[in-house]
Structures are given as structure tokens and as C-alpha cells.
N, CA, C and O atoms as a GROMACS GRO file, in nm:
protein
  384
    1UNK      N    1   0.087  -0.075   0.028
    1UNK     CA    2   0.024  -0.023  -0.051
    1UNK      C    3   0.116   0.105   0.002
    1UNK      O    4   0.201   0.103   0.091
    2UNK      N    5   0.053   0.272  -0.123
    2UNK     CA    6   0.128   0.357  -0.100
    2UNK      C    7   0.126   0.394   0.006
    2UNK      O    8   0.062   0.327   0.088
    3UNK      N    9   0.207   0.540   0.057
    3UNK     CA   10   0.226   0.584   0.145
    3UNK      C   11   0.099   0.733   0.078
    3UNK      O   12   0.053   0.808   0.164
    4UNK      N   13   0.081   0.742   0.009
    4UNK     CA   14   0.005   0.814  -0.049
    4UNK      C   15  -0.138   0.828  -0.033
    4UNK      O   16  -0.198   0.935  -0.044
    5UNK      N   17  -0.207   0.674   0.004
    5UNK     CA   18  -0.311   0.617   0.035
    5UNK      C   19  -0.341   0.658   0.186
    5UNK      O   20  -0.278   0.634   0.290
    6UNK      N   21  -0.461   0.728   0.162
    6UNK     CA   22  -0.603   0.820   0.295
    6UNK      C   23  -0.549   0.718   0.385
    6UNK      O   24  -0.486   0.739   0.488
    7UNK      N   25  -0.595   0.559   0.314
    7UNK     CA   26  -0.588   0.508   0.483
    7UNK      C   27  -0.473   0.536   0.534
    7UNK      O   28  -0.467   0.596   0.642
    8UNK      N   29  -0.368   0.500   0.471
    8UNK     CA   30  -0.217   0.433   0.558
    8UNK      C   31  -0.234   0.536   0.590
    8UNK      O   32  -0.274   0.642   0.540
    9UNK      N   33  -0.180   0.479   0.739
    9UNK     CA   34  -0.108   0.595   0.835
    9UNK      C   35   0.048   0.637   0.827
    9UNK      O   36   0.135   0.562   0.870
   10UNK      N   37   0.060   0.685   0.804
   10UNK     CA   38   0.268   0.788   0.753
   10UNK      C   39   0.277   0.909   0.919
   10UNK      O   40   0.204   0.973   0.994
   11UNK      N   41   0.444   0.870   0.892
   11UNK     CA   42   0.479   0.921   0.993
   11UNK      C   43   0.604   1.052   0.862
   11UNK      O   44   0.684   1.019   0.775
   12UNK      N   45   0.561   1.196   0.912
   12UNK     CA   46   0.596   1.278   0.838
   12UNK      C   47   0.744   1.380   0.903
   12UNK      O   48   0.720   1.491   0.949
   13UNK      N   49   0.858   1.337   0.898
   13UNK     CA   50   0.988   1.340   0.941
   13UNK      C   51   1.025   1.512   0.972
   13UNK      O   52   0.991   1.582   0.877
   14UNK      N   53   1.076   1.574   1.067
   14UNK     CA   54   1.102   1.720   0.993
   14UNK      C   55   1.213   1.705   0.874
   14UNK      O   56   1.229   1.790   0.787
   15UNK      N   57   1.269   1.613   0.881
   15UNK     CA   58   1.476   1.577   0.712
   15UNK      C   59   1.337   1.550   0.622
   15UNK      O   60   1.363   1.526   0.504
   16UNK      N   61   1.219   1.549   0.649
   16UNK     CA   62   1.185   1.519   0.494
   16UNK      C   63   1.135   1.362   0.443
   16UNK      O   64   1.112   1.345   0.324
   17UNK      N   65   1.123   1.270   0.523
   17UNK     CA   66   1.121   1.115   0.519
   17UNK      C   67   0.960   1.137   0.541
   17UNK      O   68   0.888   1.219   0.599
   18UNK      N   69   0.946   1.040   0.476
   18UNK     CA   70   0.727   0.938   0.476
   18UNK      C   71   0.783   0.823   0.473
   18UNK      O   72   0.822   0.759   0.375
   19UNK      N   73   0.786   0.796   0.581
   19UNK     CA   74   0.695   0.654   0.594
   19UNK      C   75   0.546   0.584   0.664
   19UNK      O   76   0.482   0.618   0.763
   20UNK      N   77   0.531   0.491   0.581
   20UNK     CA   78   0.439   0.398   0.659
   20UNK      C   79   0.425   0.392   0.816
   20UNK      O   80   0.511   0.333   0.881
   21UNK      N   81   0.322   0.450   0.877
   21UNK     CA   82   0.366   0.422   1.060
   21UNK      C   83   0.209   0.365   1.121
   21UNK      O   84   0.106   0.427   1.145
   22UNK      N   85   0.245   0.217   1.133
   22UNK     CA   86   0.124   0.169   1.090
   22UNK      C   87   0.159   0.146   1.312
   22UNK      O   88   0.270   0.161   1.364
   23UNK      N   89   0.003   0.102   1.402
   23UNK     CA   90   0.026   0.115   1.525
   23UNK      C   91   0.070  -0.090   1.514
   23UNK      O   92   0.048  -0.176   1.429
   24UNK      N   93   0.134  -0.089   1.637
   24UNK     CA   94   0.146  -0.208   1.678
   24UNK      C   95   0.035  -0.282   1.674
   24UNK      O   96   0.074  -0.394   1.642
   25UNK      N   97  -0.067  -0.283   1.685
   25UNK     CA   98  -0.199  -0.436   1.720
   25UNK      C   99  -0.247  -0.411   1.566
   25UNK      O  100  -0.340  -0.481   1.526
   26UNK      N  101  -0.175  -0.289   1.453
   26UNK     CA  102  -0.201  -0.296   1.289
   26UNK      C  103  -0.374  -0.198   1.322
   26UNK      O  104  -0.422  -0.164   1.214
   27UNK      N  105  -0.446  -0.163   1.424
   27UNK     CA  106  -0.549  -0.122   1.422
   27UNK      C  107  -0.574   0.010   1.444
   27UNK      O  108  -0.643   0.077   1.367
   28UNK      N  109  -0.523   0.054   1.544
   28UNK     CA  110  -0.534   0.170   1.581
   28UNK      C  111  -0.394   0.179   1.746
   28UNK      O  112  -0.349   0.102   1.831
   29UNK      N  113  -0.380   0.332   1.702
   29UNK     CA  114  -0.228   0.340   1.834
   29UNK      C  115  -0.285   0.381   1.962
   29UNK      O  116  -0.399   0.429   1.960
   30UNK      N  117  -0.228   0.370   2.066
   30UNK     CA  118  -0.182   0.408   2.164
   30UNK      C  119  -0.160   0.490   2.202
   30UNK      O  120  -0.050   0.520   2.154
   31UNK      N  121  -0.191   0.565   2.267
   31UNK     CA  122  -0.114   0.733   2.374
   31UNK      C  123  -0.036   0.716   2.315
   31UNK      O  124  -0.024   0.764   2.202
   32UNK      N  125   0.123   0.568   2.423
   32UNK     CA  126   0.217   0.565   2.396
   32UNK      C  127   0.304   0.589   2.295
   32UNK      O  128   0.411   0.649   2.297
   33UNK      N  129   0.231   0.522   2.187
   33UNK     CA  130   0.314   0.544   2.019
   33UNK      C  131   0.328   0.686   1.933
   33UNK      O  132   0.422   0.745   1.880
   34UNK      N  133   0.201   0.708   1.947
   34UNK     CA  134   0.233   0.831   1.935
   34UNK      C  135   0.256   0.985   2.020
   34UNK      O  136   0.251   1.100   1.977
   35UNK      N  137   0.276   0.945   2.127
   35UNK     CA  138   0.396   1.012   2.221
   35UNK      C  139   0.503   0.950   2.158
   35UNK      O  140   0.490   1.000   2.046
   36UNK      N  141   0.606   0.874   2.149
   36UNK     CA  142   0.736   0.832   2.077
   36UNK      C  143   0.684   0.894   1.964
   36UNK      O  144   0.676   1.016   1.978
   37UNK      N  145   0.660   0.867   1.893
   37UNK     CA  146   0.622   0.936   1.688
   37UNK      C  147   0.668   1.087   1.685
   37UNK      O  148   0.758   1.120   1.608
   38UNK      N  149   0.598   1.195   1.779
   38UNK     CA  150   0.606   1.297   1.812
   38UNK      C  151   0.696   1.372   1.894
   38UNK      O  152   0.748   1.483   1.883
   39UNK      N  153   0.699   1.270   1.988
   39UNK     CA  154   0.820   1.304   2.098
   39UNK      C  155   0.749   1.348   2.234
   39UNK      O  156   0.836   1.353   2.321
   40UNK      N  157   0.625   1.380   2.285
   40UNK     CA  158   0.558   1.393   2.386
   40UNK      C  159   0.438   1.410   2.355
   40UNK      O  160   0.369   1.344   2.276
   41UNK      N  161   0.398   1.546   2.447
   41UNK     CA  162   0.216   1.540   2.441
   41UNK      C  163   0.200   1.547   2.327
   41UNK      O  164   0.291   1.593   2.258
   42UNK      N  165   0.075   1.504   2.265
   42UNK     CA  166   0.025   1.520   2.110
   42UNK      C  167  -0.100   1.625   2.118
   42UNK      O  168  -0.170   1.672   2.208
   43UNK      N  169  -0.092   1.634   2.004
   43UNK     CA  170  -0.244   1.755   1.979
   43UNK      C  171  -0.256   1.660   1.848
   43UNK      O  172  -0.175   1.602   1.776
   44UNK      N  173  -0.441   1.676   1.853
   44UNK     CA  174  -0.492   1.620   1.719
   44UNK      C  175  -0.569   1.729   1.625
   44UNK      O  176  -0.649   1.794   1.692
   45UNK      N  177  -0.566   1.759   1.515
   45UNK     CA  178  -0.545   1.843   1.411
   45UNK      C  179  -0.718   1.776   1.266
   45UNK      O  180  -0.681   1.664   1.233
   46UNK      N  181  -0.784   1.790   1.231
   46UNK     CA  182  -0.865   1.724   1.092
   46UNK      C  183  -0.729   1.805   1.056
   46UNK      O  184  -0.646   1.884   1.099
   47UNK      N  185  -0.765   1.734   0.957
   47UNK     CA  186  -0.662   1.748   0.810
   47UNK      C  187  -0.803   1.847   0.702
   47UNK      O  188  -0.903   1.787   0.663
   48UNK      N  189  -0.784   1.972   0.678
   48UNK     CA  190  -0.803   2.046   0.592
   48UNK      C  191  -0.928   2.026   0.472
   48UNK      O  192  -0.877   2.107   0.394
   49UNK      N  193  -1.009   1.996   0.424
   49UNK     CA  194  -1.055   1.971   0.319
   49UNK      C  195  -1.146   1.813   0.374
   49UNK      O  196  -1.258   1.779   0.336
   50UNK      N  197  -1.077   1.757   0.449
   50UNK     CA  198  -1.077   1.643   0.485
   50UNK      C  199  -1.218   1.590   0.603
   50UNK      O  200  -1.270   1.481   0.580
   51UNK      N  201  -1.242   1.628   0.658
   51UNK     CA  202  -1.356   1.685   0.752
   51UNK      C  203  -1.276   1.580   0.833
   51UNK      O  204  -1.168   1.535   0.796
   52UNK      N  205  -1.336   1.548   0.936
   52UNK     CA  206  -1.266   1.479   1.052
   52UNK      C  207  -1.195   1.306   1.036
   52UNK      O  208  -1.161   1.251   1.141
   53UNK      N  209  -1.183   1.251   0.939
   53UNK     CA  210  -1.197   1.145   0.854
   53UNK      C  211  -1.052   1.108   0.858
   53UNK      O  212  -1.010   1.002   0.905
   54UNK      N  213  -0.948   1.243   0.780
   54UNK     CA  214  -0.813   1.199   0.851
   54UNK      C  215  -0.792   1.354   0.969
   54UNK      O  216  -0.857   1.458   0.970
   55UNK      N  217  -0.692   1.316   1.044
   55UNK     CA  218  -0.598   1.340   1.153
   55UNK      C  219  -0.515   1.382   1.067
   55UNK      O  220  -0.526   1.355   0.948
   56UNK      N  221  -0.387   1.482   1.136
   56UNK     CA  222  -0.291   1.490   1.162
   56UNK      C  223  -0.219   1.483   1.324
   56UNK      O  224  -0.284   1.551   1.403
   57UNK      N  225  -0.127   1.430   1.369
   57UNK     CA  226  -0.106   1.444   1.494
   57UNK      C  227   0.095   1.474   1.552
   57UNK      O  228   0.202   1.418   1.533
   58UNK      N  229   0.052   1.577   1.614
   58UNK     CA  230   0.195   1.688   1.652
   58UNK      C  231   0.208   1.669   1.761
   58UNK      O  232   0.153   1.588   1.836
   59UNK      N  233   0.268   1.731   1.774
   59UNK     CA  234   0.372   1.774   1.950
   59UNK      C  235   0.268   1.865   1.993
   59UNK      O  236   0.239   1.943   1.902
   60UNK      N  237   0.181   1.887   2.131
   60UNK     CA  238   0.163   2.046   2.157
   60UNK      C  239   0.212   2.094   2.194
   60UNK      O  240   0.166   2.190   2.256
   61UNK      N  241   0.356   2.069   2.187
   61UNK     CA  242   0.452   2.224   2.251
   61UNK      C  243   0.573   2.226   2.185
   61UNK      O  244   0.673   2.284   2.228
   62UNK      N  245   0.568   2.177   2.102
   62UNK     CA  246   0.640   2.178   2.030
   62UNK      C  247   0.806   2.258   1.983
   62UNK      O  248   0.929   2.251   1.986
   63UNK      N  249   0.659   2.351   1.930
   63UNK     CA  250   0.753   2.533   1.893
   63UNK      C  251   0.844   2.596   2.007
   63UNK      O  252   0.952   2.653   1.993
   64UNK      N  253   0.753   2.564   2.149
   64UNK     CA  254   0.820   2.602   2.251
   64UNK      C  255   0.963   2.558   2.337
   64UNK      O  256   1.037   2.608   2.423
   65UNK      N  257   0.949   2.384   2.226
   65UNK     CA  258   1.076   2.282   2.250
   65UNK      C  259   1.174   2.277   2.200
   65UNK      O  260   1.271   2.204   2.224
   66UNK      N  261   1.147   2.419   2.066
   66UNK     CA  262   1.239   2.434   1.957
   66UNK      C  263   1.239   2.378   1.842
   66UNK      O  264   1.315   2.420   1.755
   67UNK      N  265   1.138   2.251   1.814
   67UNK     CA  266   1.118   2.141   1.742
   67UNK      C  267   1.167   2.213   1.648
   67UNK      O  268   1.168   2.334   1.665
   68UNK      N  269   1.220   2.157   1.522
   68UNK     CA  270   1.233   2.240   1.371
   68UNK      C  271   1.094   2.264   1.329
   68UNK      O  272   0.981   2.267   1.378
   69UNK      N  273   1.146   2.276   1.231
   69UNK     CA  274   0.993   2.345   1.114
   69UNK      C  275   1.001   2.173   1.055
   69UNK      O  276   1.105   2.107   1.051
   70UNK      N  277   0.857   2.120   1.012
   70UNK     CA  278   0.874   2.060   0.939
   70UNK      C  279   0.832   2.074   0.780
   70UNK      O  280   0.712   2.052   0.798
   71UNK      N  281   0.843   2.097   0.617
   71UNK     CA  282   0.829   2.160   0.631
   71UNK      C  283   0.718   2.097   0.468
   71UNK      O  284   0.647   2.160   0.390
   72UNK      N  285   0.754   1.945   0.478
   72UNK     CA  286   0.649   1.911   0.435
   72UNK      C  287   0.518   1.851   0.492
   72UNK      O  288   0.447   1.773   0.429
   73UNK      N  289   0.496   1.888   0.605
   73UNK     CA  290   0.364   1.861   0.655
   73UNK      C  291   0.295   1.993   0.706
   73UNK      O  292   0.185   2.006   0.761
   74UNK      N  293   0.380   2.081   0.676
   74UNK     CA  294   0.375   2.209   0.670
   74UNK      C  295   0.266   2.224   0.547
   74UNK      O  296   0.151   2.251   0.580
   75UNK      N  297   0.294   2.208   0.414
   75UNK     CA  298   0.200   2.221   0.293
   75UNK      C  299   0.174   2.166   0.302
   75UNK      O  300   0.211   2.131   0.190
   76UNK      N  301   0.093   2.028   0.360
   76UNK     CA  302  -0.051   1.964   0.325
   76UNK      C  303  -0.179   2.050   0.415
   76UNK      O  304  -0.297   2.077   0.394
   77UNK      N  305  -0.062   2.079   0.545
   77UNK     CA  306  -0.180   2.202   0.624
   77UNK      C  307  -0.217   2.283   0.593
   77UNK      O  308  -0.314   2.339   0.645
   78UNK      N  309  -0.149   2.329   0.486
   78UNK     CA  310  -0.147   2.440   0.426
   78UNK      C  311  -0.126   2.624   0.510
   78UNK      O  312  -0.159   2.736   0.472
   79UNK      N  313  -0.079   2.588   0.594
   79UNK     CA  314   0.030   2.714   0.683
   79UNK      C  315   0.180   2.650   0.667
   79UNK      O  316   0.214   2.558   0.741
   80UNK      N  317   0.280   2.709   0.555
   80UNK     CA  318   0.388   2.689   0.554
   80UNK      C  319   0.440   2.810   0.665
   80UNK      O  320   0.428   2.924   0.711
   81UNK      N  321   0.539   2.625   0.661
   81UNK     CA  322   0.624   2.711   0.835
   81UNK      C  323   0.536   2.727   0.981
   81UNK      O  324   0.584   2.784   1.079
   82UNK      N  325   0.424   2.677   0.977
   82UNK     CA  326   0.393   2.616   1.110
   82UNK      C  327   0.380   2.527   1.242
   82UNK      O  328   0.349   2.540   1.360
   83UNK      N  329   0.440   2.393   1.120
   83UNK     CA  330   0.414   2.306   1.212
   83UNK      C  331   0.569   2.275   1.198
   83UNK      O  332   0.659   2.295   1.116
   84UNK      N  333   0.549   2.212   1.326
   84UNK     CA  334   0.731   2.172   1.405
   84UNK      C  335   0.766   2.033   1.404
   84UNK      O  336   0.675   1.953   1.383
   85UNK      N  337   0.882   1.991   1.425
   85UNK     CA  338   0.834   1.851   1.470
   85UNK      C  339   0.792   1.728   1.355
   85UNK      O  340   0.768   1.730   1.234
   86UNK      N  341   0.795   1.622   1.462
   86UNK     CA  342   0.717   1.544   1.316
   86UNK      C  343   0.548   1.511   1.389
   86UNK      O  344   0.494   1.545   1.494
   87UNK      N  345   0.514   1.443   1.291
   87UNK     CA  346   0.349   1.433   1.240
   87UNK      C  347   0.327   1.303   1.211
   87UNK      O  348   0.430   1.260   1.159
   88UNK      N  349   0.238   1.212   1.219
   88UNK     CA  350   0.143   1.168   1.243
   88UNK      C  351   0.044   1.248   1.131
   88UNK      O  352   0.004   1.364   1.134
   89UNK      N  353   0.026   1.163   1.052
   89UNK     CA  354  -0.174   1.161   0.907
   89UNK      C  355  -0.190   0.994   0.971
   89UNK      O  356  -0.137   0.883   0.970
   90UNK      N  357  -0.263   1.043   1.005
   90UNK     CA  358  -0.393   0.901   0.955
   90UNK      C  359  -0.534   0.925   0.972
   90UNK      O  360  -0.590   1.031   1.000
   91UNK      N  361  -0.601   0.770   0.945
   91UNK     CA  362  -0.779   0.800   0.927
   91UNK      C  363  -0.812   0.856   1.094
   91UNK      O  364  -0.738   0.822   1.187
   92UNK      N  365  -0.894   0.919   1.108
   92UNK     CA  366  -0.924   0.933   1.266
   92UNK      C  367  -0.960   0.822   1.327
   92UNK      O  368  -0.953   0.797   1.447
   93UNK      N  369  -1.005   0.745   1.228
   93UNK     CA  370  -1.100   0.594   1.323
   93UNK      C  371  -0.924   0.554   1.461
   93UNK      O  372  -0.940   0.553   1.583
   94UNK      N  373  -0.821   0.533   1.410
   94UNK     CA  374  -0.672   0.471   1.368
   94UNK      C  375  -0.676   0.503   1.566
   94UNK      O  376  -0.643   0.407   1.635
   95UNK      N  377  -0.714   0.623   1.634
   95UNK     CA  378  -0.698   0.733   1.708
   95UNK      C  379  -0.802   0.665   1.819
   95UNK      O  380  -0.914   0.711   1.797
   96UNK      N  381  -0.803   0.554   1.950
   96UNK     CA  382  -0.914   0.531   2.056
   96UNK      C  383  -0.831   0.636   2.158
   96UNK      O  384  -0.875   0.661   2.270
   0.00000   0.00000   0.00000
């Protein structure tokens, strides 16, 4: 399955790497899995134009901690330069 498939959970790093990022159980993420991916406290934001069906998970205080800009995630969200740190983009049903 391609990382461009909207059903495929992906990790987008500040280094510009996009990889599939599946939960350990294959269906839904634990809080710990998402915290590990983004480096701490999570913030969940619906992806623009996709309603609540697809979400972006990022570090809630990434800017305060000086995380690097995430150019790819910022572009996907339509807010260039405003997303920092690694993010997970996935269907909202994968967040329980």
C-alpha cells in the first residue's frame, strides 16, 4: 500500500522523510505510540478538506521546545512554516 493512500498512516519527519507508520496492533494507535512518534504531548488536528476522517497528530508544545520546522507537513496543512516536529497523519478511526 502506498503512503499516498489516505487509509495508510504515515510519519512525516522534519527531515522530509515520509514512511508508513502502523500501530503495533495493526488497527489503532495507543497514546504511547503517538507520543513516541512526535516526541511528547500530542495535539490532534483534522486535515483540511477531509473533515474529521483524516487527522494530523503533532507535539502540542513543539514550538516551545524548539523543534525543527516540518516543511512537508506544513505544506500538507496549508500553513507553510507553522508545523514543527515529526507528525503522524492517519485516519481518525485509528485514534482511540
